[in-house]
MARKE-628908 format. One record per residue (C-alpha): residue number from 0; residue in three letters; z, y, x. Coordinates in nm, 3 decimals, always signed. Example, Ala and Ser with C-alpha at 12.3 -4.5 7.8 and 13.67 -1.06 7.14 Angstrom:
<sites>
0	ALA	+0.780	-0.450	+1.230
1	SER	+0.714	-0.106	+1.367
</sites>
This chain:
<sites>
0	MET	+0.241	-1.254	+2.584
1	ARG	-0.089	-1.125	+2.450
2	TYR	-0.333	-1.380	+2.309
3	ASN	-0.707	-1.395	+2.266
4	ASP	-0.867	-1.569	+1.970
5	PHE	-1.087	-1.866	+2.057
6	HIS	-1.239	-2.014	+1.742
7	GLY	-0.907	-1.982	+1.563
8	GLU	-0.696	-2.091	+1.860
9	LYS	-0.464	-1.847	+2.034
10	ILE	-0.516	-1.856	+2.410
11	SER	-0.282	-1.662	+2.638
12	ALA	-0.457	-1.368	+2.802
13	LEU	-0.304	-1.481	+3.133
14	GLY	-0.386	-1.827	+3.264
15	PHE	-0.194	-2.010	+3.535
16	GLY	-0.431	-2.102	+3.819
17	CYS	-0.316	-2.417	+3.999
18	MET	-0.525	-2.388	+4.318
19	ARG	-0.263	-2.212	+4.533
20	LEU	+0.061	-2.388	+4.442
21	PRO	+0.353	-2.375	+4.687
22	VAL	+0.353	-2.668	+4.930
23	LEU	+0.576	-2.827	+5.190
24	ASN	+0.506	-2.834	+5.565
25	ASN	+0.178	-2.642	+5.520
26	ASP	+0.032	-2.964	+5.377
27	GLN	-0.183	-2.903	+5.070
28	SER	-0.111	-3.257	+4.948
29	GLN	+0.267	-3.202	+4.950
30	ILE	+0.326	-2.984	+4.649
31	ASP	+0.676	-2.837	+4.621
32	MET	+0.744	-2.998	+4.284
33	PRO	+1.081	-2.834	+4.198
34	LYS	+0.940	-2.492	+4.275
35	VAL	+0.618	-2.554	+4.083
36	GLU	+0.808	-2.694	+3.787
37	GLU	+1.027	-2.383	+3.775
38	MET	+0.720	-2.161	+3.783
39	LEU	+0.526	-2.356	+3.520
40	LEU	+0.820	-2.376	+3.283
41	TYR	+0.891	-2.003	+3.316
42	ALA	+0.527	-1.933	+3.237
43	TYR	+0.534	-2.171	+2.939
44	GLU	+0.860	-2.025	+2.805
45	HIS	+0.707	-1.678	+2.825
46	GLY	+0.392	-1.764	+2.635
47	VAL	+0.137	-1.884	+2.892
48	ASN	-0.051	-2.173	+2.734
49	TYR	-0.355	-2.211	+2.962
50	TYR	-0.327	-2.404	+3.291
51	ASP	-0.633	-2.429	+3.514
52	THR	-0.678	-2.700	+3.778
53	ALA	-0.964	-2.904	+3.924
54	TYR	-1.043	-3.242	+4.075
55	PRO	-1.021	-3.128	+4.443
56	TYR	-0.735	-2.877	+4.423
57	HIS	-0.459	-2.970	+4.666
58	ASN	-0.658	-3.280	+4.759
59	GLY	-0.622	-3.406	+4.403
60	PHE	-0.249	-3.347	+4.376
61	SER	-0.276	-3.030	+4.167
62	GLU	-0.387	-3.238	+3.868
63	VAL	-0.114	-3.492	+3.944
64	ALA	+0.157	-3.227	+3.965
65	LEU	+0.047	-3.053	+3.647
66	GLY	+0.029	-3.380	+3.456
67	GLU	+0.371	-3.495	+3.572
68	ILE	+0.544	-3.166	+3.491
69	LEU	+0.389	-3.132	+3.146
70	ALA	+0.469	-3.495	+3.059
71	LYS	+0.823	-3.482	+3.197
72	ASN	+0.905	-3.175	+2.986
73	GLY	+0.728	-3.296	+2.671
74	ILE	+0.495	-2.998	+2.647
75	ARG	+0.150	-3.148	+2.710
76	ASP	+0.038	-3.098	+2.350
77	LYS	+0.176	-2.744	+2.340
78	VAL	-0.051	-2.611	+2.614
79	ASN	-0.417	-2.615	+2.713
80	ILE	-0.529	-2.798	+3.025
81	ALA	-0.848	-2.685	+3.195
82	THR	-0.998	-2.894	+3.472
83	LYS	-1.338	-2.939	+3.632
84	LEU	-1.611	-3.186	+3.724
85	PHE	-1.640	-3.149	+4.102
86	THR	-2.010	-3.086	+4.160
87	LEU	-1.995	-3.081	+4.541
88	GLU	-1.977	-3.460	+4.522
89	ILE	-2.333	-3.472	+4.383
90	GLY	-2.553	-3.696	+4.594
91	ARG	-2.266	-3.860	+4.778
92	PRO	-2.208	-4.235	+4.743
93	GLY	-2.012	-4.324	+4.433
94	PHE	-2.048	-3.991	+4.251
95	ASP	-1.998	-4.077	+3.886
96	PRO	-1.902	-3.811	+3.628
97	ALA	-1.754	-4.071	+3.392
98	LYS	-1.537	-4.221	+3.665
99	MET	-1.428	-3.878	+3.782
100	LEU	-1.323	-3.772	+3.432
101	SER	-1.135	-4.101	+3.386
102	THR	-0.947	-4.037	+3.712
103	GLN	-0.862	-3.685	+3.599
104	LEU	-0.724	-3.804	+3.266
105	GLU	-0.505	-4.054	+3.452
106	ARG	-0.380	-3.789	+3.693
107	LEU	-0.309	-3.547	+3.410
108	LYS	-0.136	-3.814	+3.199
109	THR	-0.343	-3.726	+2.894
110	ASP	-0.620	-3.865	+2.675
111	HIS	-0.816	-3.541	+2.654
112	VAL	-0.897	-3.220	+2.839
113	ASP	-0.884	-2.902	+2.633
114	PHE	-1.125	-2.701	+2.849
115	TYR	-1.360	-2.890	+3.082
116	LEU	-1.585	-2.709	+3.327
117	ILE	-1.876	-2.798	+3.548
118	HIS	-1.726	-2.679	+3.874
119	GLY	-1.857	-2.387	+4.080
120	VAL	-2.222	-2.420	+3.976
121	HIS	-2.473	-2.285	+4.227
122	GLY	-2.811	-2.382	+4.364
123	ASP	-2.977	-2.681	+4.203
124	GLN	-2.656	-2.858	+4.098
125	TRP	-2.707	-2.816	+3.723
126	GLU	-3.065	-2.941	+3.737
127	ARG	-2.958	-3.243	+3.941
128	LEU	-2.676	-3.317	+3.699
129	LYS	-2.922	-3.310	+3.413
130	ASN	-3.202	-3.504	+3.576
131	GLU	-3.014	-3.755	+3.789
132	TYR	-2.692	-3.810	+3.594
133	ASN	-2.786	-3.741	+3.229
134	ILE	-2.500	-3.494	+3.218
135	ILE	-2.592	-3.339	+2.882
136	GLU	-2.577	-3.675	+2.705
137	PHE	-2.249	-3.753	+2.882
138	LEU	-2.087	-3.422	+2.787
139	ASN	-2.205	-3.438	+2.428
140	GLU	-2.065	-3.788	+2.388
141	LYS	-1.727	-3.693	+2.533
142	ARG	-1.714	-3.391	+2.304
143	ARG	-1.789	-3.612	+2.002
144	GLN	-1.511	-3.847	+2.110
145	GLY	-1.265	-3.560	+2.149
146	VAL	-1.206	-3.643	+2.516
147	ILE	-1.340	-3.296	+2.594
148	ARG	-1.246	-3.035	+2.334
149	HIS	-1.430	-2.734	+2.480
150	MET	-1.708	-2.724	+2.737
151	GLY	-1.782	-2.456	+2.996
152	PHE	-1.876	-2.398	+3.358
153	SER	-1.748	-2.202	+3.655
154	PHE	-2.006	-2.015	+3.854
155	HIS	-2.098	-1.902	+4.207
156	ASP	-2.461	-1.790	+4.215
157	SER	-2.688	-1.499	+4.125
158	TYR	-2.702	-1.310	+3.798
159	GLU	-3.046	-1.457	+3.730
160	ALA	-2.911	-1.809	+3.774
161	PHE	-2.620	-1.721	+3.544
162	VAL	-2.855	-1.616	+3.265
163	LYS	-3.061	-1.933	+3.301
164	LEU	-2.754	-2.153	+3.291
165	ILE	-2.600	-1.972	+2.994
166	ASP	-2.919	-2.034	+2.795
167	ASP	-2.957	-2.400	+2.890
168	TYR	-2.667	-2.566	+2.705
169	ASP	-2.427	-2.516	+2.416
170	TRP	-2.149	-2.369	+2.631
171	GLU	-1.833	-2.247	+2.460
172	PHE	-1.708	-2.040	+2.754
173	ALA	-1.783	-1.967	+3.119
174	GLN	-1.581	-1.874	+3.427
175	ILE	-1.684	-1.619	+3.686
176	GLN	-1.540	-1.458	+3.998
177	TYR	-1.474	-1.095	+3.912
178	ASN	-1.262	-0.807	+4.036
179	TYR	-1.315	-0.442	+4.120
180	LEU	-1.472	-0.528	+4.455
181	ASP	-1.688	-0.812	+4.321
182	ASN	-1.819	-0.641	+4.008
183	GLU	-2.174	-0.661	+4.141
184	LEU	-2.134	-1.002	+4.310
185	GLN	-2.276	-1.318	+4.150
186	ALA	-2.267	-1.274	+3.769
187	GLY	-2.093	-0.937	+3.797
188	ASP	-2.099	-0.662	+3.535
189	ARG	-2.443	-0.773	+3.415
190	GLY	-2.310	-1.124	+3.360
191	LEU	-2.019	-0.987	+3.159
192	ALA	-2.259	-0.801	+2.934
193	TYR	-2.500	-1.094	+2.896
194	ALA	-2.226	-1.342	+2.809
195	LYS	-2.095	-1.100	+2.547
196	SER	-2.442	-1.067	+2.396
197	LYS	-2.457	-1.447	+2.363
198	GLY	-2.108	-1.473	+2.214
199	ILE	-1.969	-1.668	+2.511
200	PRO	-1.622	-1.553	+2.622
201	LEU	-1.543	-1.547	+2.993
202	ASN	-1.264	-1.672	+3.212
203	ILE	-1.201	-1.451	+3.512
204	MET	-1.107	-1.606	+3.846
205	GLU	-1.009	-1.415	+4.161
206	PRO	-0.903	-1.098	+3.972
207	ILE	-0.704	-0.992	+4.280
208	LYS	-0.962	-1.144	+4.518
209	GLY	-0.735	-1.416	+4.646
210	GLY	-0.453	-1.164	+4.697
211	ASN	-0.670	-0.937	+4.911
212	LEU	-0.630	-0.642	+4.672
213	ILE	-0.252	-0.626	+4.712
214	PHE	-0.274	-0.424	+5.038
215	PRO	+0.084	-0.444	+5.170
216	ASN	+0.167	-0.187	+5.439
217	TYR	-0.170	-0.014	+5.424
218	PRO	-0.129	+0.361	+5.485
219	ALA	-0.493	+0.445	+5.410
220	ILE	-0.473	+0.278	+5.067
221	ASP	-0.134	+0.439	+5.002
222	GLU	-0.286	+0.778	+5.071
223	ILE	-0.567	+0.716	+4.822
224	ARG	-0.320	+0.601	+4.556
225	ALA	-0.099	+0.906	+4.613
226	ARG	-0.398	+1.137	+4.587
227	HIS	-0.467	+1.001	+4.238
228	GLY	-0.104	+0.979	+4.129
229	ILE	-0.104	+0.599	+4.098
230	THR	+0.246	+0.453	+4.078
231	GLU	+0.187	+0.092	+3.964
232	SER	+0.147	-0.185	+4.220
233	ASN	-0.188	-0.267	+4.374
234	ALA	-0.175	-0.604	+4.195
235	GLU	-0.137	-0.429	+3.861
236	LEU	-0.420	-0.188	+3.940
237	ALA	-0.651	-0.483	+4.007
238	LEU	-0.542	-0.669	+3.694
239	ARG	-0.572	-0.359	+3.477
240	TYR	-0.932	-0.321	+3.591
241	VAL	-1.010	-0.674	+3.470
242	PHE	-0.802	-0.672	+3.151
243	ASP	-0.980	-0.352	+3.050
244	LYS	-1.302	-0.553	+2.996
245	GLU	-1.418	-0.691	+2.662
246	ASN	-1.503	-1.053	+2.572
247	LEU	-1.243	-1.214	+2.798
248	HIS	-1.113	-1.562	+2.722
249	VAL	-0.843	-1.572	+2.989
250	VAL	-0.768	-1.411	+3.325
251	LEU	-0.656	-1.666	+3.583
252	SER	-0.398	-1.588	+3.847
253	GLY	-0.327	-1.830	+4.132
254	MET	+0.047	-1.769	+4.152
255	ASN	+0.263	-1.933	+4.420
256	GLU	+0.599	-1.759	+4.373
257	LEU	+0.819	-1.724	+4.065
258	ASP	+0.831	-1.348	+4.115
259	GLN	+0.451	-1.341	+4.092
260	VAL	+0.467	-1.529	+3.762
261	LYS	+0.718	-1.281	+3.625
262	GLU	+0.520	-0.981	+3.748
263	ASN	+0.187	-1.105	+3.613
264	ILE	+0.332	-1.184	+3.271
265	ALA	+0.481	-0.835	+3.250
266	ILE	+0.152	-0.677	+3.360
267	THR	-0.044	-0.878	+3.103
268	ASP	+0.182	-0.758	+2.826
269	ARG	+0.101	-0.393	+2.897
270	CYS	-0.272	-0.431	+2.954
271	GLY	-0.578	-0.481	+2.737
272	VAL	-0.916	-0.334	+2.652
273	GLY	-0.899	+0.042	+2.709
274	CYS	-0.593	+0.028	+2.933
275	LEU	-0.760	+0.168	+3.245
276	THR	-0.706	+0.541	+3.287
277	ALA	-0.942	+0.798	+3.438
278	ALA	-0.708	+0.839	+3.736
279	GLU	-0.700	+0.462	+3.796
280	THR	-1.079	+0.444	+3.773
281	ALA	-1.117	+0.724	+4.025
282	CYS	-0.862	+0.560	+4.256
283	ILE	-1.050	+0.230	+4.244
284	GLU	-1.376	+0.407	+4.328
285	ASP	-1.216	+0.566	+4.634
286	ILE	-1.064	+0.235	+4.745
287	ARG	-1.405	+0.071	+4.714
288	ALA	-1.564	+0.344	+4.923
289	PHE	-1.299	+0.312	+5.191
290	LEU	-1.316	-0.067	+5.211
291	GLU	-1.691	-0.056	+5.250
292	THR	-1.625	+0.097	+5.589
293	VAL	-1.411	-0.202	+5.700
294	ASP	-1.604	-0.502	+5.833
295	THR	-1.427	-0.827	+5.733
296	ILE	-1.512	-1.186	+5.640
297	PRO	-1.526	-1.225	+5.255
298	CYS	-1.322	-1.547	+5.238
299	THR	-1.108	-1.601	+4.925
300	GLY	-0.902	-1.885	+5.074
301	CYS	-1.021	-2.152	+4.829
302	ARG	-1.004	-2.417	+5.105
303	TYR	-1.317	-2.604	+4.995
304	CYS	-1.444	-2.576	+5.353
305	THR	-1.148	-2.768	+5.494
306	GLU	-1.170	-3.078	+5.276
307	GLY	-1.438	-3.249	+5.484
308	CYS	-1.383	-3.083	+5.820
309	PRO	-1.386	-3.363	+6.084
310	GLN	-1.175	-3.152	+6.320
311	LYS	-0.922	-3.046	+6.053
312	ILE	-0.969	-2.680	+6.142
313	MET	-0.773	-2.443	+5.917
314	ILE	-1.075	-2.226	+5.849
315	PRO	-0.927	-1.999	+5.579
316	MET	-0.626	-1.930	+5.801
317	ALA	-0.853	-1.839	+6.092
318	PHE	-1.049	-1.600	+5.870
319	SER	-0.729	-1.458	+5.723
320	CYS	-0.587	-1.384	+6.068
321	TYR	-0.913	-1.217	+6.168
322	ASN	-0.942	-1.012	+5.851
323	THR	-0.582	-0.896	+5.866
324	GLY	-0.617	-0.799	+6.230
325	VAL	-0.937	-0.605	+6.168
326	LYS	-0.815	-0.434	+5.853
327	PHE	-0.477	-0.332	+5.989
328	GLY	-0.570	-0.284	+6.354
329	ASN	-0.296	-0.532	+6.452
330	ARG	-0.467	-0.808	+6.646
331	ASP	-0.157	-0.871	+6.859
332	ALA	+0.063	-0.917	+6.551
333	GLN	-0.183	-1.171	+6.411
334	ARG	-0.226	-1.358	+6.739
335	ARG	+0.095	-1.559	+6.681
336	ASN	-0.030	-1.690	+6.347
337	TYR	-0.368	-1.760	+6.499
338	ASP	-0.224	-1.948	+6.797
339	ARG	+0.008	-2.150	+6.575
340	ALA	-0.238	-2.250	+6.303
341	CYS	-0.580	-2.229	+6.465
342	ALA	-0.531	-2.369	+6.814
343	ASN	-0.812	-2.623	+6.757
344	ILE	-1.075	-2.373	+6.646
345	GLY	-1.267	-2.441	+6.966
346	ASP	-1.309	-2.805	+6.860
347	CYS	-1.566	-2.708	+6.593
348	VAL	-1.870	-2.941	+6.623
349	GLU	-2.087	-2.719	+6.397
350	CYS	-2.158	-3.005	+6.155
351	GLY	-2.218	-2.753	+5.876
352	GLN	-2.023	-2.922	+5.596
353	CYS	-1.799	-2.618	+5.568
354	ALA	-2.096	-2.388	+5.510
355	GLU	-2.231	-2.627	+5.246
356	ALA	-1.896	-2.635	+5.066
357	CYS	-1.831	-2.260	+5.075
358	PRO	-1.865	-2.097	+4.730
359	GLN	-1.924	-1.764	+4.906
360	HIS	-2.219	-1.913	+5.102
361	LEU	-2.071	-1.806	+5.436
362	ASP	-2.214	-1.929	+5.768
363	VAL	-1.875	-2.068	+5.861
364	PRO	-1.954	-2.211	+6.209
365	GLU	-2.097	-1.879	+6.329
366	LEU	-1.804	-1.687	+6.181
367	LEU	-1.558	-1.917	+6.358
368	LYS	-1.722	-1.817	+6.688
369	LYS	-1.668	-1.453	+6.591
370	VAL	-1.302	-1.514	+6.514
371	ARG	-1.247	-1.700	+6.840
372	ALA	-1.408	-1.420	+7.040
373	TYR	-1.185	-1.164	+6.864
374	PHE	-0.860	-1.341	+6.949
375	GLU	-0.941	-1.513	+7.277
</sites>
């Protein structure tokens, strides 16, 4: 495993993202503990020492699962835990950063968090945290106490907002969504450069865009790859693009199969700054150009939209069925998945909570109408 230096600490270049863990019965609260334990231990035994979770992941059970597995195997103090203050709770009754952090420590079976992030900052959340909840004083006190070792934020907003936020607090790191399709989205390439100029290393989330850059059974992508002589997997091509960048703290991968853990560890070991070839760069440019011609819904499957849905609509699944059908021209093949998982899509009451929760700022109710019209 390759490591990056973080103030004298060695942090694995690959981080284990715990947002898409394998589950039982399609229930995000029922984590498949034996499978997850096998995956986490393989990652640990092969050098991964950074594990990223958050307060809402798997309805809170991601933190629970991670804490139990690390404690059971006696490796808590041999790895770094990253978790996040869930900012979408701002303004709701009972929102209390101190109480939330206390709950997270209990779930994680630990007395400290190695890397703590303000979660998915966008809009006026940071200003509200400062003005209504005295968040700077709270964070500084927890850092002095050693409850929080390193402080950062994850981000879903414009480049201009990123610059303002970077300059407004003594951050030690930041986390952005970045891949070869999203290099101009949100913080983007300009954010990478600005963070480097300020000496703030970056975590990368969604390096494979929620798995969307794998392209299984995609003849048009295969033709582009062949034209450029690309032999590595599409996953590796996407990861090589990210690992090629400077000033990275860790690249997070939301792995849900042991084979993915093995593959990503192997890829990480053969990547680094300068690894991207001219042929790979040209191939990526052609893939970008092709995908710009395909009209899909830019959902990453984070599931934030489903957490408060009164009708329990599986919104990411509906979007995934639509996107796959549109991309591959196989609506009939996707109809079975749609009928099985999204039969209640017509029950949407257009309350708007899903749109408010969406990090991608999608108009989810209107897009659900589009999906329904496509399949029905």
